[in-house]
C-alpha positions as CSV (number, residue, x, y, z in Angstrom):
1,X,-0.1,0.0,0.1
2,X,2.9,2.2,0.7
3,X,4.4,1.7,-2.8
4,X,1.0,2.4,-4.4
5,X,0.9,5.8,-2.8
6,X,4.3,6.9,-4.5
7,X,3.6,5.2,-7.7
8,X,1.8,8.5,-9.1
9,X,4.9,10.6,-8.1
10,X,7.4,8.3,-9.8
11,X,5.3,8.2,-12.9
12,X,5.2,12.1,-12.8
13,X,9.2,12.2,-12.4
14,X,9.6,9.7,-15.4
15,X,7.1,11.5,-17.6
16,X,9.0,14.8,-16.9
17,X,12.4,13.3,-17.7
18,X,11.0,11.7,-20.7
19,X,9.6,15.2,-21.8
20,X,13.0,17.0,-20.9
21,X,15.1,14.7,-22.6
22,X,14.3,15.7,-26.1
23,X,14.8,19.4,-25.2
24,X,18.1,18.7,-24.0
25,X,19.0,16.8,-27.1
26,X,17.8,19.5,-29.3
27,X,19.7,22.2,-27.4
28,X,22.9,20.2,-27.5
29,X,22.5,19.5,-31.4
30,X,21.7,23.4,-31.9
31,X,25.1,24.2,-30.1
32,X,27.0,21.5,-32.4
33,X,25.3,22.7,-35.4
34,X,26.4,26.4,-34.5
35,X,29.9,25.4,-34.3
36,X,29.9,23.2,-37.2
37,X,28.3,25.8,-39.6
38,X,30.6,27.6,-42.1
39,X,29.6,31.0,-40.6
40,X,30.6,30.1,-37.2
41,X,33.9,28.6,-38.3
42,X,34.5,31.6,-40.5
43,X,33.7,34.0,-37.5
44,X,36.4,32.2,-35.5
45,X,38.8,32.3,-38.1
46,X,38.6,36.1,-38.7
47,X,38.6,36.9,-35.1
48,X,41.8,34.8,-34.8
49,X,43.4,36.7,-37.7
50,X,42.3,39.9,-36.4
51,X,43.9,39.0,-33.2
52,X,47.4,38.2,-34.7
53,X,47.2,41.3,-36.8
54,X,46.6,43.5,-33.5
55,X,49.3,41.6,-31.7
56,X,51.8,42.0,-34.5
57,X,50.9,45.7,-34.9
58,X,51.5,46.3,-31.1
59,X,54.7,44.4,-31.1
60,X,55.9,46.3,-34.2
61,X,55.0,49.7,-32.4
62,X,56.7,48.6,-29.1
63,X,59.9,47.4,-31.0
64,X,60.6,50.9,-32.4
65,X,59.7,49.8,-36.0
66,X,58.0,53.0,-36.8
67,X,61.1,55.0,-35.4
68,X,63.4,53.2,-37.8
69,X,61.1,53.7,-40.7
70,X,60.9,57.2,-39.7
71,X,64.6,57.6,-39.7
72,X,64.9,55.7,-43.1
73,X,62.3,58.0,-44.7
74,X,64.0,61.2,-43.2
75,X,67.2,60.2,-44.9
76,X,65.9,59.8,-48.4
77,X,66.3,63.1,-50.2
78,X,63.0,65.2,-51.0
79,X,64.0,65.1,-54.7
80,X,64.3,61.3,-54.7
81,X,60.7,61.0,-53.0
82,X,59.2,63.4,-55.5
83,X,60.6,61.5,-58.3
84,X,59.5,57.9,-57.1
85,X,56.0,59.4,-56.5
86,X,55.9,61.0,-59.9
87,X,56.7,57.5,-61.3
88,X,53.8,55.6,-59.8
89,X,51.1,58.4,-60.5
90,X,47.6,56.9,-61.3
91,X,47.4,59.3,-64.3
92,X,50.3,57.2,-66.0
93,X,48.4,54.1,-65.9
94,X,46.8,53.9,-69.4
95,X,43.5,52.2,-69.8
96,X,42.7,48.8,-71.4
97,X,41.2,50.7,-74.4
98,X,44.3,52.8,-74.9
99,X,46.6,49.9,-74.2
100,X,45.0,47.4,-76.6
101,X,43.9,50.1,-79.2
102,X,40.2,49.2,-79.0
103,X,38.5,51.4,-81.6
104,X,41.6,52.4,-83.5
105,X,42.0,51.5,-87.4
106,X,45.5,49.8,-87.0
107,X,46.4,49.4,-83.3
108,X,49.0,46.6,-84.1
109,X,51.3,46.2,-87.0
110,X,54.8,45.3,-87.8
111,X,57.0,48.4,-88.6
112,X,59.7,47.8,-91.2
113,X,61.4,51.3,-91.1
114,X,64.1,51.1,-88.4
115,X,63.9,54.5,-87.5
116,X,60.2,54.5,-87.0
117,X,60.3,51.2,-85.1
118,X,63.1,52.6,-82.7
119,X,61.0,55.7,-82.1
120,X,57.9,53.5,-81.5
121,X,59.8,51.4,-79.0
122,X,60.9,54.6,-77.2
123,X,57.5,56.0,-77.2
124,X,55.6,52.7,-75.9
125,X,58.4,52.2,-73.1
126,X,57.7,55.9,-71.8
127,X,54.2,55.8,-72.4
128,X,53.0,52.2,-71.1
129,X,55.7,51.5,-68.5
130,X,53.2,51.6,-65.5
131,X,51.0,49.1,-67.4
132,X,54.1,46.8,-68.1
133,X,55.0,47.1,-64.3
134,X,51.3,46.1,-63.5
135,X,51.3,43.1,-65.9
136,X,54.4,41.9,-64.2
137,X,53.2,42.1,-60.7
138,X,50.1,40.5,-61.7
139,X,51.8,37.6,-63.2
140,X,54.1,37.3,-60.2
141,X,51.1,37.0,-58.1
142,X,49.5,34.3,-59.9
143,X,52.5,32.4,-60.3
144,X,53.0,32.6,-56.6
145,X,49.5,31.2,-56.0
146,X,49.9,28.1,-58.0
147,X,53.4,27.3,-56.4
148,X,52.8,25.0,-53.4
149,X,56.5,25.3,-52.2
150,X,56.5,29.1,-52.3
151,X,53.2,29.1,-50.4
152,X,54.4,26.6,-47.9
153,X,57.8,28.4,-47.2
154,X,56.1,31.9,-46.9
155,X,53.5,30.2,-44.4
156,X,56.5,28.9,-42.3
157,X,58.4,32.2,-42.3
158,X,55.1,34.0,-41.2
159,X,54.9,31.2,-38.3
160,X,58.5,32.1,-37.4
161,X,57.7,35.6,-37.1
162,X,54.7,35.1,-35.0
163,X,57.0,33.0,-32.7
164,X,59.5,35.8,-32.5
165,X,56.7,38.1,-31.7
166,X,55.1,36.2,-28.9
167,X,58.4,35.1,-27.5
168,X,59.5,38.5,-27.2
169,X,56.5,39.8,-25.2
170,X,58.7,40.7,-22.3
171,X,61.1,42.8,-24.3
172,X,63.9,40.1,-25.0
173,X,64.0,36.9,-26.7
174,X,65.5,33.9,-24.7
175,X,67.0,31.2,-26.5
176,X,68.6,28.8,-23.9
177,X,70.5,30.8,-21.6
178,X,71.1,33.8,-24.1
179,X,68.8,36.9,-23.9
180,X,68.6,38.8,-27.2
181,X,66.7,42.2,-27.0
182,X,63.6,42.6,-29.0
183,X,64.9,45.2,-31.4
184,X,68.0,43.1,-32.3
185,X,65.7,40.0,-32.7
186,X,63.6,41.9,-35.2
187,X,66.5,43.1,-37.3
188,X,68.0,39.5,-37.5
189,X,64.7,38.1,-38.4
190,X,64.3,40.6,-41.0
191,X,67.6,39.7,-42.5
192,X,66.7,35.9,-42.5
193,X,63.4,36.9,-44.2
194,X,65.2,38.6,-46.8
195,X,67.4,35.6,-47.7
196,X,64.7,33.2,-47.3
197,X,62.4,35.0,-49.7
198,X,65.1,35.3,-52.3
199,X,65.6,31.5,-52.0
200,X,62.0,30.7,-52.1
201,X,60.8,33.2,-54.9
202,X,64.0,33.2,-57.1
203,X,62.6,30.8,-59.6
204,X,59.2,32.7,-59.5
205,X,60.9,35.9,-60.2
206,X,62.9,34.7,-63.2
207,X,60.1,33.0,-64.7
208,X,57.8,36.2,-64.1
209,X,60.4,38.6,-65.5
210,X,61.0,36.3,-68.6
211,X,57.3,35.9,-69.3
212,X,56.3,39.3,-68.8
213,X,59.3,40.8,-70.6
214,X,58.2,38.8,-73.6
215,X,54.8,39.9,-73.6
216,X,55.8,43.5,-73.1
217,X,58.4,43.2,-75.8
218,X,56.0,41.9,-78.3
219,X,53.4,44.7,-77.3
220,X,56.0,47.5,-77.6
221,X,57.0,46.3,-81.0
222,X,53.5,45.8,-82.4
223,X,51.4,48.6,-80.7
224,X,51.2,51.8,-82.9
225,X,50.3,54.4,-80.2
226,X,51.7,57.4,-82.2
227,X,48.0,58.8,-82.1
228,X,48.6,59.3,-78.4
229,X,51.8,61.3,-78.6
230,X,49.7,64.4,-78.2
231,X,49.2,63.5,-74.6
232,X,52.6,64.0,-73.7
233,X,52.7,67.6,-75.2
234,X,49.5,68.5,-73.5
235,X,49.8,71.7,-71.5
236,X,47.3,72.3,-68.5
237,X,45.4,75.7,-68.9
238,X,44.7,77.5,-66.0
239,X,43.4,81.0,-65.2
240,X,40.4,83.1,-66.4
241,X,39.8,83.7,-70.1
242,X,39.5,87.6,-70.5
243,X,36.6,88.4,-72.8
244,X,36.7,92.2,-72.9
245,X,35.7,94.3,-75.7
246,X,39.2,95.0,-76.5
247,X,40.1,91.3,-77.5
248,X,42.0,91.2,-80.7
249,X,40.1,88.1,-82.2
250,X,36.7,89.9,-81.6
251,X,37.7,93.1,-83.1
252,X,39.4,91.8,-86.0
253,X,43.2,91.7,-86.9
254,X,45.0,95.1,-87.9
255,X,44.9,93.7,-91.4
256,X,41.3,93.3,-91.5
257,X,40.8,96.8,-90.2
258,X,43.0,98.2,-93.1
């Protein structure tokens, strides 16, 4: 009789557990779904990348990198800065329409006269130099993307940089019993990075230089851009145009008045 009185209570507890079990499984499955979704993984990856970038920026600032770059920039003459900035002006980058002569009657043909061919090469080299530089840079990036060894090497180099940055958070890099100042470690790592990049990218560099040089040479030989020579002689006209009653072209020339 005592067990019969407790049976409704036991049935209620069992029923509540049965009802709550699916809810618990649903909540846990939602959590697993949120962790497994591409959006969740992308958000975690982006937050990790942002954290690494911020850490690298802070270590760069504390290691005196900005001061070194400022001293290097101050040591460069102003004339050299103006010359370099003038080379990479946006106005010197020709559009695809001009580069390929779209809409022109004969944009490409072989020039057989040696003097005219030399003049064409000189003009195209001066007129399209920024386009040739951009073409070389694009080919270099595309070649780098399809080179697994270069990508792995650059990834290892980036990992080495992150290790140096994290290991020198206290202001010094400790290797065994040797303590290296952070600024010295950064300079040494920079020198190692230069030689590592030269080793990793040497094959890509020469292949890119040869390929882009071939395409640029063919374009310079074949492209007739003589109609664009007037752009080099263009003069910017500034100021107000005086349109008074005494303007010579309004009143006529002295010969007409006679």
